[in-house]
N, C-alpha and C positions, 0 to 999 in steps of 0.2 A: 077378535078374532074373526077372521074373512070366513076362514072356511076349517074343515076336518073331518078325515074318516079312520076308518080303523088305523094305517099306517101313516097318514098325515098333519101336519096339522103350520096352517097357513095365516099366520101372523103379519099385523102390522101397528108400527109403535112408532109414534109420535114425541118427538121430545121437546118440551117447551121450556119458555125463559121468561117470567114476566109475562106471560099469557099469549105469546107469539112463539110460533113452531119456528126453532132454532136447527131441527133433524127428522127424518125418518126414517124408517128401517121397518123393510120386507122382506120378511125371509118363509119359505117353506120347509119344513122339519121332517125328517120322516125318523120312522122308528124302527128299527135295525136291529137284527140277531146277530152280537159280535160274532160266534159261532159260526154261525151256519155264513156269512158275510152277506148276507143280503135284508131286503125289509120283510117287516114279518107285522102282524096284530101287536097293538098294545095289548096291557091286559085287561080282562073287562071293568075292574074295577077302575082303573086309568080311564077308562072311555067312557063309562059310565060320569064320570066328573067332566069330562073334556066336551061330552056332544052334552052336558046340560048347560057348560058356560057357550056353549055352538051357538046351542039353540035360544038361549039370553041374546046372544050379538046378534041374530037373523035380522032382528026389525030394523037396527041401527043404520043410519047414510052408512056406503062407503066412502070411506075418505081419499078426498084427492091426494091424486100419485101414486094409485094402486097401481099396478101392474105394468108401470113405466119399466124400461129397458135401461141399463146403463151398464159403460162397458167404454173401455180404456181400445184408443183405434191401435192399428198394426201400425209397427215402427218401419 
């Protein structure tokens, strides 16, 4: 976990085969109230668990490749 707040979760996942990274995935996830159609804070019980993980991961080194932009060029 790279970061989190009341409404967002920023994660980075590495998929490895035989100890070598074969794929990575970086995502920003938003907590959304579907009835209101907008972001909103997650429930306190969820945030308590989420923030405990965030805090435990805070001292880990940032994975190589975070923050890279990818995209498809215009045709």
